[in-house]
DRENDO-1510 file (C-alpha; in Angstrom, 1 decimal, always signed):
<recs>
REC; n; res; u; v; w
REC; 1; UNK; +91.4; +137.2; +118.2 .
REC; 2; UNK; +91.3; +136.7; +114.4 .
REC; 3; UNK; +93.7; +134.1; +112.9 .
REC; 4; UNK; +94.5; +133.6; +109.2 .
REC; 5; UNK; +95.8; +130.3; +107.9 .
REC; 6; UNK; +97.3; +130.1; +104.4 .
REC; 7; UNK; +96.7; +126.6; +102.9 .
REC; 8; UNK; +93.7; +124.4; +103.3 .
REC; 9; UNK; +95.3; +121.1; +103.1 .
REC; 10; UNK; +95.2; +118.5; +105.9 .
REC; 11; UNK; +97.7; +120.5; +108.0 .
REC; 12; UNK; +96.0; +123.9; +107.6 .
REC; 13; UNK; +92.5; +122.5; +108.4 .
REC; 14; UNK; +93.8; +120.5; +111.4 .
REC; 15; UNK; +95.4; +123.8; +112.6 .
REC; 16; UNK; +92.1; +125.6; +112.1 .
REC; 17; UNK; +90.2; +122.9; +114.1 .
REC; 18; UNK; +92.6; +123.1; +117.0 .
REC; 19; UNK; +92.8; +126.9; +117.2 .
REC; 20; UNK; +89.0; +127.3; +116.8 .
REC; 21; UNK; +88.6; +125.4; +120.1 .
REC; 22; UNK; +89.9; +128.6; +121.8 .
REC; 23; UNK; +88.4; +132.1; +121.9 .
REC; 24; UNK; +89.8; +132.8; +118.5 .
REC; 25; UNK; +88.1; +132.8; +115.1 .
REC; 26; UNK; +89.9; +131.4; +112.1 .
REC; 27; UNK; +89.8; +131.9; +108.3 .
REC; 28; UNK; +91.6; +129.4; +106.0 .
REC; 29; UNK; +92.7; +130.5; +102.5 .
REC; 30; UNK; +92.8; +127.5; +100.0 .
REC; 31; UNK; +93.6; +128.1; +96.4 .
REC; 32; UNK; +91.9; +124.9; +95.1 .
REC; 33; UNK; +88.2; +124.4; +94.6 .
REC; 34; UNK; +88.2; +121.6; +97.3 .
REC; 35; UNK; +89.7; +121.5; +100.8 .
REC; 36; UNK; +92.0; +118.8; +101.9 .
REC; 37; UNK; +95.0; +119.1; +99.6 .
REC; 38; UNK; +96.4; +115.6; +98.9 .
REC; 39; UNK; +93.7; +114.1; +101.1 .
REC; 40; UNK; +90.8; +115.6; +99.1 .
REC; 41; UNK; +88.1; +113.6; +97.4 .
REC; 42; UNK; +87.1; +112.8; +93.9 .
REC; 43; UNK; +83.7; +112.2; +92.4 .
REC; 44; UNK; +84.0; +108.8; +90.6 .
REC; 45; UNK; +80.4; +108.8; +89.4 .
REC; 46; UNK; +78.6; +106.1; +91.4 .
REC; 47; UNK; +80.5; +107.1; +94.5 .
REC; 48; UNK; +82.9; +109.7; +96.1 .
REC; 49; UNK; +86.2; +108.6; +97.6 .
REC; 50; UNK; +89.7; +109.9; +98.1 .
REC; 51; UNK; +91.6; +111.2; +95.1 .
REC; 52; UNK; +94.8; +109.5; +96.3 .
REC; 53; UNK; +94.9; +106.4; +98.5 .
REC; 54; UNK; +95.1; +106.8; +102.3 .
REC; 55; UNK; +94.9; +104.3; +105.1 .
REC; 56; UNK; +94.8; +104.6; +108.9 .
REC; 57; UNK; +97.0; +102.3; +111.1 .
REC; 58; UNK; +96.1; +101.2; +114.6 .
REC; 59; UNK; +99.2; +103.0; +115.9 .
REC; 60; UNK; +98.1; +106.3; +114.4 .
REC; 61; UNK; +97.1; +107.6; +117.8 .
REC; 62; UNK; +97.3; +111.3; +117.0 .
REC; 63; UNK; +95.0; +110.9; +114.0 .
REC; 64; UNK; +92.6; +108.5; +115.7 .
REC; 65; UNK; +92.3; +111.0; +118.6 .
REC; 66; UNK; +91.5; +113.8; +116.2 .
REC; 67; UNK; +88.8; +111.6; +114.5 .
REC; 68; UNK; +87.3; +110.9; +117.9 .
REC; 69; UNK; +87.4; +114.6; +118.7 .
REC; 70; UNK; +85.4; +115.3; +115.6 .
REC; 71; UNK; +82.8; +112.8; +116.7 .
REC; 72; UNK; +83.6; +110.3; +114.0 .
REC; 73; UNK; +84.9; +107.5; +116.1 .
REC; 74; UNK; +81.9; +105.3; +115.1 .
REC; 75; UNK; +82.7; +105.9; +111.5 .
REC; 76; UNK; +86.2; +104.4; +111.8 .
REC; 77; UNK; +86.3; +100.9; +110.3 .
REC; 78; UNK; +89.0; +98.3; +110.9 .
REC; 79; UNK; +89.7; +95.4; +108.5 .
REC; 80; UNK; +92.3; +92.7; +108.0 .
REC; 81; UNK; +94.7; +93.8; +105.2 .
REC; 82; UNK; +96.9; +91.8; +103.0 .
REC; 83; UNK; +100.3; +92.5; +101.5 .
REC; 84; UNK; +101.7; +91.0; +98.3 .
REC; 85; UNK; +104.9; +90.9; +96.3 .
REC; 86; UNK; +105.2; +90.5; +92.5 .
REC; 87; UNK; +108.7; +89.2; +91.8 .
REC; 88; UNK; +110.0; +86.9; +89.0 .
REC; 89; UNK; +106.6; +87.1; +87.3 .
REC; 90; UNK; +104.8; +85.6; +90.3 .
REC; 91; UNK; +102.6; +86.9; +93.0 .
REC; 92; UNK; +103.3; +86.1; +96.7 .
REC; 93; UNK; +101.4; +86.9; +99.8 .
REC; 94; UNK; +103.4; +87.9; +102.9 .
REC; 95; UNK; +100.5; +88.9; +105.1 .
REC; 96; UNK; +101.4; +86.7; +108.0 .
REC; 97; UNK; +104.4; +85.4; +109.8 .
REC; 98; UNK; +103.9; +82.0; +108.3 .
REC; 99; UNK; +103.6; +83.3; +104.7 .
REC; 100; UNK; +106.7; +85.4; +105.3 .
REC; 101; UNK; +108.6; +82.3; +106.4 .
REC; 102; UNK; +107.5; +80.5; +103.2 .
REC; 103; UNK; +108.3; +83.5; +100.9 .
REC; 104; UNK; +110.5; +81.7; +98.3 .
REC; 105; UNK; +112.3; +84.8; +97.1 .
REC; 106; UNK; +114.3; +84.9; +100.3 .
REC; 107; UNK; +116.2; +82.0; +101.8 .
REC; 108; UNK; +116.2; +81.4; +105.6 .
REC; 109; UNK; +119.4; +83.4; +106.0 .
REC; 110; UNK; +118.0; +86.3; +104.1 .
REC; 111; UNK; +114.8; +86.2; +106.2 .
REC; 112; UNK; +116.9; +86.2; +109.4 .
REC; 113; UNK; +118.8; +89.2; +108.2 .
REC; 114; UNK; +115.6; +91.0; +107.3 .
REC; 115; UNK; +114.1; +90.3; +110.8 .
REC; 116; UNK; +117.4; +91.6; +112.3 .
REC; 117; UNK; +117.2; +94.8; +110.2 .
REC; 118; UNK; +113.7; +95.5; +111.3 .
REC; 119; UNK; +114.4; +94.7; +114.9 .
REC; 120; UNK; +117.6; +96.8; +115.0 .
REC; 121; UNK; +116.0; +99.7; +113.1 .
REC; 122; UNK; +113.1; +99.8; +115.5 .
REC; 123; UNK; +115.4; +100.3; +118.4 .
REC; 124; UNK; +117.5; +103.1; +116.9 .
REC; 125; UNK; +117.1; +106.4; +118.8 .
REC; 126; UNK; +119.8; +108.6; +117.2 .
REC; 127; UNK; +118.3; +109.1; +113.8 .
REC; 128; UNK; +120.9; +111.8; +113.0 .
REC; 129; UNK; +123.6; +109.2; +112.2 .
REC; 130; UNK; +121.2; +107.7; +109.6 .
REC; 131; UNK; +121.3; +110.9; +107.6 .
REC; 132; UNK; +124.9; +110.2; +106.7 .
REC; 133; UNK; +124.2; +107.0; +104.7 .
REC; 134; UNK; +121.9; +106.3; +101.8 .
REC; 135; UNK; +118.9; +104.0; +102.5 .
REC; 136; UNK; +120.3; +101.5; +99.9 .
REC; 137; UNK; +123.7; +101.3; +101.5 .
REC; 138; UNK; +122.3; +101.0; +105.0 .
REC; 139; UNK; +119.9; +98.2; +104.1 .
REC; 140; UNK; +122.6; +96.3; +102.3 .
REC; 141; UNK; +125.0; +96.8; +105.2 .
REC; 142; UNK; +122.4; +95.5; +107.7 .
REC; 143; UNK; +120.7; +92.7; +105.8 .
REC; 144; UNK; +122.8; +91.9; +102.7 .
REC; 145; UNK; +122.3; +92.6; +99.0 .
REC; 146; UNK; +120.0; +89.6; +98.3 .
REC; 147; UNK; +117.5; +90.8; +101.0 .
REC; 148; UNK; +117.7; +94.3; +99.7 .
REC; 149; UNK; +117.1; +93.4; +96.0 .
REC; 150; UNK; +114.3; +91.0; +96.7 .
REC; 151; UNK; +112.5; +92.7; +99.6 .
REC; 152; UNK; +113.4; +96.3; +100.3 .
REC; 153; UNK; +114.0; +97.6; +96.8 .
REC; 154; UNK; +110.4; +97.0; +95.7 .
REC; 155; UNK; +109.1; +98.8; +98.8 .
REC; 156; UNK; +111.4; +101.8; +98.1 .
REC; 157; UNK; +110.4; +101.8; +94.4 .
REC; 158; UNK; +106.7; +101.7; +95.4 .
REC; 159; UNK; +107.0; +104.8; +97.7 .
REC; 160; UNK; +109.8; +106.8; +96.1 .
REC; 161; UNK; +110.4; +105.5; +92.6 .
REC; 162; UNK; +114.0; +105.8; +91.3 .
REC; 163; UNK; +114.6; +108.7; +93.7 .
REC; 164; UNK; +115.1; +106.2; +96.5 .
REC; 165; UNK; +118.8; +106.2; +95.6 .
REC; 166; UNK; +119.1; +109.8; +96.8 .
REC; 167; UNK; +117.3; +109.2; +100.1 .
REC; 168; UNK; +119.0; +108.7; +103.5 .
REC; 169; UNK; +118.4; +105.8; +105.8 .
REC; 170; UNK; +116.1; +108.1; +107.9 .
REC; 171; UNK; +113.3; +107.3; +105.5 .
REC; 172; UNK; +113.3; +103.5; +106.1 .
REC; 173; UNK; +113.9; +104.0; +109.8 .
REC; 174; UNK; +110.7; +106.1; +110.2 .
REC; 175; UNK; +108.9; +103.7; +107.8 .
REC; 176; UNK; +109.8; +100.7; +110.0 .
REC; 177; UNK; +108.6; +102.5; +113.1 .
REC; 178; UNK; +105.2; +103.2; +111.6 .
REC; 179; UNK; +104.3; +100.4; +109.2 .
REC; 180; UNK; +105.5; +97.3; +111.1 .
REC; 181; UNK; +103.7; +98.4; +114.2 .
REC; 182; UNK; +100.5; +97.9; +112.3 .
REC; 183; UNK; +100.8; +94.2; +113.0 .
REC; 184; UNK; +98.7; +92.9; +115.8 .
REC; 185; UNK; +101.0; +91.6; +118.5 .
REC; 186; UNK; +98.5; +88.9; +119.3 .
REC; 187; UNK; +97.7; +87.6; +115.9 .
REC; 188; UNK; +100.7; +88.9; +113.9 .
REC; 189; UNK; +98.2; +90.0; +111.3 .
REC; 190; UNK; +98.0; +93.4; +109.7 .
REC; 191; UNK; +94.9; +95.6; +110.3 .
REC; 192; UNK; +94.2; +98.9; +108.7 .
REC; 193; UNK; +91.4; +101.4; +108.9 .
REC; 194; UNK; +89.3; +104.0; +107.0 .
REC; 195; UNK; +86.6; +106.4; +107.7 .
REC; 196; UNK; +83.2; +105.7; +106.2 .
REC; 197; UNK; +82.8; +108.0; +103.2 .
REC; 198; UNK; +86.5; +108.5; +103.0 .
REC; 199; UNK; +88.3; +111.8; +104.0 .
REC; 200; UNK; +85.3; +113.8; +102.6 .
REC; 201; UNK; +83.4; +112.8; +105.7 .
REC; 202; UNK; +86.3; +114.0; +107.8 .
REC; 203; UNK; +86.6; +117.4; +106.1 .
REC; 204; UNK; +82.9; +118.0; +105.8 .
REC; 205; UNK; +82.5; +117.4; +109.6 .
REC; 206; UNK; +85.6; +119.6; +110.3 .
REC; 207; UNK; +84.2; +122.4; +108.1 .
REC; 208; UNK; +80.8; +122.3; +109.9 .
REC; 209; UNK; +82.5; +122.5; +113.3 .
REC; 210; UNK; +84.4; +125.5; +112.2 .
REC; 211; UNK; +81.3; +127.3; +110.9 .
REC; 212; UNK; +79.5; +126.6; +114.2 .
REC; 213; UNK; +82.4; +128.4; +115.9 .
REC; 214; UNK; +82.3; +131.4; +113.6 .
REC; 215; UNK; +85.3; +130.4; +111.5 .
REC; 216; UNK; +85.4; +129.8; +107.8 .
REC; 217; UNK; +87.2; +128.1; +104.9 .
REC; 218; UNK; +87.6; +130.2; +101.8 .
REC; 219; UNK; +88.0; +128.1; +98.6 .
REC; 220; UNK; +89.3; +129.2; +95.2 .
REC; 221; UNK; +91.2; +131.9; +97.2 .
REC; 222; UNK; +94.8; +132.5; +95.8 .
REC; 223; UNK; +96.8; +134.5; +98.3 .
REC; 224; UNK; +98.7; +137.3; +96.4 .
REC; 225; UNK; +100.6; +138.9; +99.3 .
REC; 226; UNK; +101.2; +138.6; +103.0 .
REC; 227; UNK; +102.7; +141.6; +104.8 .
REC; 228; UNK; +103.1; +143.2; +108.2 .
REC; 229; UNK; +100.5; +145.7; +109.3 .
REC; 230; UNK; +102.0; +149.0; +110.7 .
REC; 231; UNK; +99.3; +148.9; +113.4 .
REC; 232; UNK; +100.2; +145.3; +114.4 .
REC; 233; UNK; +99.2; +142.0; +113.1 .
REC; 234; UNK; +99.4; +140.8; +109.5 .
REC; 235; UNK; +97.6; +141.7; +106.3 .
REC; 236; UNK; +96.6; +139.1; +103.7 .
REC; 237; UNK; +95.8; +140.1; +100.1 .
REC; 238; UNK; +93.5; +137.7; +98.3 .
REC; 239; UNK; +91.6; +138.5; +95.1 .
REC; 240; UNK; +92.9; +142.1; +95.3 .
REC; 241; UNK; +91.2; +142.5; +98.7 .
REC; 242; UNK; +93.1; +143.1; +101.9 .
REC; 243; UNK; +92.1; +141.5; +105.2 .
REC; 244; UNK; +93.7; +142.1; +108.5 .
REC; 245; UNK; +94.5; +139.4; +111.0 .
REC; 246; UNK; +96.0; +139.4; +114.5 .
REC; 247; UNK; +98.1; +136.3; +113.6 .
REC; 248; UNK; +98.8; +134.5; +110.3 .
REC; 249; UNK; +100.1; +130.9; +110.0 .
REC; 250; UNK; +101.6; +129.9; +106.6 .
REC; 251; UNK; +101.4; +126.1; +105.8 .
REC; 252; UNK; +102.1; +126.1; +102.0 .
REC; 253; UNK; +105.5; +125.0; +100.5 .
REC; 254; UNK; +108.5; +127.2; +100.9 .
REC; 255; UNK; +108.6; +128.2; +97.2 .
REC; 256; UNK; +105.1; +129.7; +97.6 .
REC; 257; UNK; +106.1; +131.4; +100.8 .
REC; 258; UNK; +109.0; +133.2; +99.0 .
REC; 259; UNK; +106.6; +134.4; +96.3 .
REC; 260; UNK; +103.8; +135.9; +98.4 .
REC; 261; UNK; +105.2; +136.8; +101.8 .
REC; 262; UNK; +107.1; +140.1; +102.2 .
REC; 263; UNK; +110.8; +139.7; +103.1 .
REC; 264; UNK; +110.4; +141.5; +106.4 .
REC; 265; UNK; +108.2; +138.6; +107.6 .
REC; 266; UNK; +110.8; +135.8; +107.4 .
REC; 267; UNK; +114.3; +134.9; +106.6 .
REC; 268; UNK; +115.9; +131.8; +105.1 .
REC; 269; UNK; +119.4; +130.7; +106.0 .
REC; 270; UNK; +119.8; +128.9; +102.6 .
REC; 271; UNK; +117.6; +130.8; +100.1 .
REC; 272; UNK; +119.4; +129.1; +97.2 .
REC; 273; UNK; +118.9; +125.6; +98.5 .
REC; 274; UNK; +115.3; +124.7; +97.6 .
REC; 275; UNK; +113.7; +121.6; +99.0 .
REC; 276; UNK; +113.3; +118.8; +96.4 .
REC; 277; UNK; +109.8; +117.3; +96.4 .
REC; 278; UNK; +108.6; +114.0; +95.1 .
REC; 279; UNK; +105.4; +114.0; +93.0 .
REC; 280; UNK; +103.0; +111.3; +92.0 .
REC; 281; UNK; +101.1; +110.2; +88.9 .
REC; 282; UNK; +98.3; +107.8; +89.7 .
REC; 283; UNK; +95.9; +105.9; +87.5 .
REC; 284; UNK; +92.7; +105.0; +89.3 .
REC; 285; UNK; +90.5; +102.2; +87.9 .
REC; 286; UNK; +86.9; +101.6; +88.8 .
REC; 287; UNK; +86.1; +98.0; +87.8 .
REC; 288; UNK; +83.2; +95.5; +88.0 .
REC; 289; UNK; +85.4; +92.8; +89.4 .
REC; 290; UNK; +88.4; +92.7; +91.8 .
REC; 291; UNK; +91.9; +93.1; +90.4 .
REC; 292; UNK; +93.9; +92.2; +93.5 .
REC; 293; UNK; +93.4; +90.5; +96.9 .
REC; 294; UNK; +96.1; +92.7; +98.4 .
REC; 295; UNK; +95.8; +96.2; +99.9 .
REC; 296; UNK; +99.4; +96.7; +98.9 .
REC; 297; UNK; +101.1; +94.9; +96.1 .
REC; 298; UNK; +104.8; +95.7; +95.8 .
REC; 299; UNK; +106.3; +95.3; +92.4 .
REC; 300; UNK; +109.8; +94.1; +91.7 .
REC; 301; UNK; +109.6; +94.3; +87.9 .
REC; 302; UNK; +110.9; +97.3; +86.0 .
REC; 303; UNK; +108.8; +96.5; +82.9 .
REC; 304; UNK; +105.7; +97.6; +84.9 .
REC; 305; UNK; +105.3; +101.5; +84.5 .
REC; 306; UNK; +103.8; +102.0; +88.0 .
REC; 307; UNK; +105.5; +101.2; +91.2 .
REC; 308; UNK; +102.8; +99.5; +93.1 .
REC; 309; UNK; +99.1; +98.5; +93.2 .
REC; 310; UNK; +96.8; +99.6; +96.0 .
REC; 311; UNK; +93.7; +97.4; +96.1 .
REC; 312; UNK; +91.4; +99.8; +98.1 .
REC; 313; UNK; +88.4; +97.5; +97.7 .
REC; 314; UNK; +90.3; +94.7; +99.5 .
REC; 315; UNK; +90.1; +96.9; +102.5 .
REC; 316; UNK; +87.0; +99.1; +102.1 .
REC; 317; UNK; +83.6; +97.5; +102.1 .
REC; 318; UNK; +81.9; +97.5; +98.7 .
REC; 319; UNK; +78.9; +99.4; +100.0 .
REC; 320; UNK; +81.2; +102.4; +100.2 .
REC; 321; UNK; +81.9; +102.2; +96.5 .
REC; 322; UNK; +78.5; +101.3; +95.1 .
REC; 323; UNK; +79.5; +97.7; +94.6 .
REC; 324; UNK; +82.4; +98.7; +92.3 .
REC; 325; UNK; +86.1; +97.9; +92.9 .
REC; 326; UNK; +88.6; +100.7; +93.4 .
REC; 327; UNK; +92.3; +100.3; +92.6 .
REC; 328; UNK; +95.1; +102.8; +92.5 .
REC; 329; UNK; +98.3; +102.5; +90.4 .
REC; 330; UNK; +100.8; +105.1; +91.6 .
REC; 331; UNK; +104.2; +106.1; +90.2 .
REC; 332; UNK; +106.3; +108.4; +92.3 .
REC; 333; UNK; +108.5; +110.8; +90.2 .
REC; 334; UNK; +110.7; +113.9; +90.7 .
REC; 335; UNK; +109.8; +117.3; +89.3 .
REC; 336; UNK; +112.0; +116.9; +86.3 .
REC; 337; UNK; +110.9; +113.4; +85.3 .
REC; 338; UNK; +109.8; +113.1; +81.6 .
REC; 339; UNK; +106.5; +111.5; +82.7 .
REC; 340; UNK; +105.3; +115.0; +83.4 .
REC; 341; UNK; +105.6; +115.9; +79.7 .
REC; 342; UNK; +103.3; +113.1; +78.7 .
REC; 343; UNK; +99.6; +113.9; +78.1 .
REC; 344; UNK; +96.9; +112.3; +80.3 .
REC; 345; UNK; +95.9; +110.0; +77.5 .
REC; 346; UNK; +99.4; +108.9; +76.9 .
REC; 347; UNK; +99.8; +108.1; +80.6 .
REC; 348; UNK; +96.5; +106.3; +80.8 .
REC; 349; UNK; +97.5; +104.1; +77.8 .
REC; 350; UNK; +101.0; +103.4; +79.2 .
REC; 351; UNK; +99.6; +102.5; +82.7 .
REC; 352; UNK; +96.8; +100.3; +81.2 .
REC; 353; UNK; +99.4; +98.4; +79.2 .
REC; 354; UNK; +101.2; +97.8; +82.5 .
REC; 355; UNK; +97.9; +96.5; +84.1 .
REC; 356; UNK; +97.6; +94.0; +81.2 .
REC; 357; UNK; +101.2; +92.9; +81.6 .
REC; 358; UNK; +100.7; +92.4; +85.4 .
REC; 359; UNK; +97.3; +90.7; +84.9 .
REC; 360; UNK; +97.2; +88.9; +81.5 .
REC; 361; UNK; +93.6; +87.8; +82.1 .
REC; 362; UNK; +92.4; +91.4; +82.7 .
REC; 363; UNK; +89.6; +92.3; +80.4 .
REC; 364; UNK; +89.4; +96.1; +79.6 .
REC; 365; UNK; +85.6; +95.7; +79.2 .
REC; 366; UNK; +85.5; +95.2; +83.0 .
REC; 367; UNK; +86.5; +98.9; +83.4 .
REC; 368; UNK; +83.7; +101.1; +84.5 .
REC; 369; UNK; +85.9; +104.3; +84.4 .
REC; 370; UNK; +89.5; +105.3; +84.5 .
REC; 371; UNK; +90.9; +108.4; +86.1 .
REC; 372; UNK; +94.4; +110.0; +86.1 .
REC; 373; UNK; +95.5; +112.1; +89.1 .
REC; 374; UNK; +98.7; +114.1; +89.5 .
REC; 375; UNK; +100.4; +115.9; +92.3 .
REC; 376; UNK; +103.7; +117.7; +91.7 .
REC; 377; UNK; +104.6; +118.1; +95.3 .
REC; 378; UNK; +103.7; +115.1; +97.5 .
REC; 379; UNK; +106.6; +115.0; +100.0 .
REC; 380; UNK; +110.1; +116.4; +100.5 .
REC; 381; UNK; +112.9; +114.0; +99.6 .
REC; 382; UNK; +114.9; +113.2; +102.8 .
REC; 383; UNK; +118.2; +113.3; +101.0 .
REC; 384; UNK; +121.6; +112.8; +102.7 .
REC; 385; UNK; +122.1; +115.3; +105.6 .
REC; 386; UNK; +118.5; +116.6; +105.0 .
REC; 387; UNK; +118.2; +118.4; +108.3 .
REC; 388; UNK; +121.4; +120.3; +107.7 .
REC; 389; UNK; +120.8; +121.2; +104.0 .
REC; 390; UNK; +117.2; +122.3; +104.0 .
REC; 391; UNK; +116.7; +126.1; +104.4 .
REC; 392; UNK; +116.3; +127.1; +108.0 .
REC; 393; UNK; +113.3; +129.4; +107.8 .
REC; 394; UNK; +112.5; +131.7; +110.7 .
REC; 395; UNK; +109.9; +134.3; +111.1 .
REC; 396; UNK; +111.0; +137.9; +111.8 .
REC; 397; UNK; +107.6; +139.1; +112.9 .
REC; 398; UNK; +105.9; +138.1; +116.2 .
REC; 399; UNK; +102.5; +137.7; +114.5 .
REC; 400; UNK; +103.7; +135.6; +111.5 .
REC; 401; UNK; +104.2; +131.8; +111.8 .
REC; 402; UNK; +105.4; +129.1; +109.4 .
REC; 403; UNK; +104.5; +125.3; +109.6 .
REC; 404; UNK; +105.0; +123.0; +106.6 .
REC; 405; UNK; +106.1; +119.5; +105.7 .
REC; 406; UNK; +109.7; +120.5; +104.8 .
REC; 407; UNK; +110.2; +120.7; +108.6 .
REC; 408; UNK; +109.6; +116.9; +109.0 .
REC; 409; UNK; +113.2; +115.9; +109.2 .
REC; 410; UNK; +112.8; +112.5; +110.9 .
REC; 411; UNK; +109.3; +111.4; +110.0 .
REC; 412; UNK; +107.5; +109.9; +107.1 .
REC; 413; UNK; +104.8; +112.1; +105.6 .
REC; 414; UNK; +101.4; +110.9; +106.7 .
REC; 415; UNK; +98.3; +112.4; +108.3 .
REC; 416; UNK; +99.2; +111.0; +111.7 .
REC; 417; UNK; +102.6; +112.8; +111.6 .
REC; 418; UNK; +100.9; +116.0; +110.5 .
REC; 419; UNK; +98.5; +115.9; +113.5 .
REC; 420; UNK; +101.4; +115.3; +115.8 .
REC; 421; UNK; +103.3; +118.3; +114.5 .
REC; 422; UNK; +100.2; +120.5; +114.5 .
REC; 423; UNK; +99.5; +119.7; +118.2 .
REC; 424; UNK; +103.0; +120.5; +119.2 .
REC; 425; UNK; +102.8; +123.8; +117.3 .
REC; 426; UNK; +99.4; +124.8; +118.7 .
REC; 427; UNK; +100.5; +124.2; +122.3 .
REC; 428; UNK; +103.3; +126.7; +121.8 .
REC; 429; UNK; +101.1; +129.1; +119.7 .
REC; 430; UNK; +98.3; +129.2; +122.4 .
REC; 431; UNK; +100.9; +130.1; +125.0 .
REC; 432; UNK; +102.5; +132.9; +123.0 .
REC; 433; UNK; +99.1; +134.2; +121.9 .
REC; 434; UNK; +97.4; +134.0; +125.3 .
REC; 435; UNK; +94.6; +131.9; +123.8 .
REC; 436; UNK; +92.2; +130.2; +126.1 .
</recs>
């Protein structure tokens, strides 16, 4: 059986890996020059690493199992990680229970309310009711305004920018479930992991495994049309050439689906209700010296143009980055944000000014290189009543399937979540397709 997959991001490639374990062959169509989508790599000169920042948590069981399945378990490295806050022009570490208790931005009552919010949130089973209230209103209701302003607001800004005001409490509920489980129950210290060589190691290994099984990944391949074949199966048109498949799985966003797939393949219950995505603009600095001791620095200062600092070199061994230090400065913005109209040079200058404000002693001569990365569609915004308002997309053809991130109604978007959804999908797909 021949299976076509449209989209060579993390989801499409994980699908290909799982399906290629059967008696089927797979072909993945990816429009970009590199596989991996948001998890792809960048050549920074002295070394290659992830274009956008990624981390693996000890509780990412689905992702860790996949890494082991690829034979990369010995390439998975675990390190102690540190979390910081920048508030009232000062830096604070909250990387342990003791540091958290000493965190001066919150009084004892605020800390007690914060602990209650986390405990209560981790026990909630019925996430549907959380769709009815904004994340801001829910957190203030649970822990008070002071705790929200001093603790939660910087977290939300770092991940969602100003768009956090639109988002339901489902977002923070799923965030609490994942992130706070990263703490070791024994030492109450955060540990995080990475793959030696970054995600390039992961994708190169996956691609080699696919080739050994007779499957392939076609890069620079923009799919123009997907249609039903009168003799059965589905035909994909790419570069003006038609190719027939027994089954096709579409993993790209819904707006692309509506452009390239024939209407007789799928239907949408709300075709005029597009999913709103959040994008990211990220400055990446390669420096001679370390900028931050924290893996994550949350920023509670609106004068700083980016919404957080990710000190990758506080986690990743320097031998992975040729002795240089790697730091990410992300800003999460909606599709209509005026930042998208600024040139790369304007954005670099603006972000570098922010770096100098945050670190007054920073010497620009310490910069080895600066890179600006953009992604217009990083994750769907889980707005109020998201599961009820997003288009309900269904296939109308037995050989055409749809799986994409807009269907993640009660999860944060991360690679572990993607693997979980893929495995559930593949289990059903193999049964329906009689794959062994």
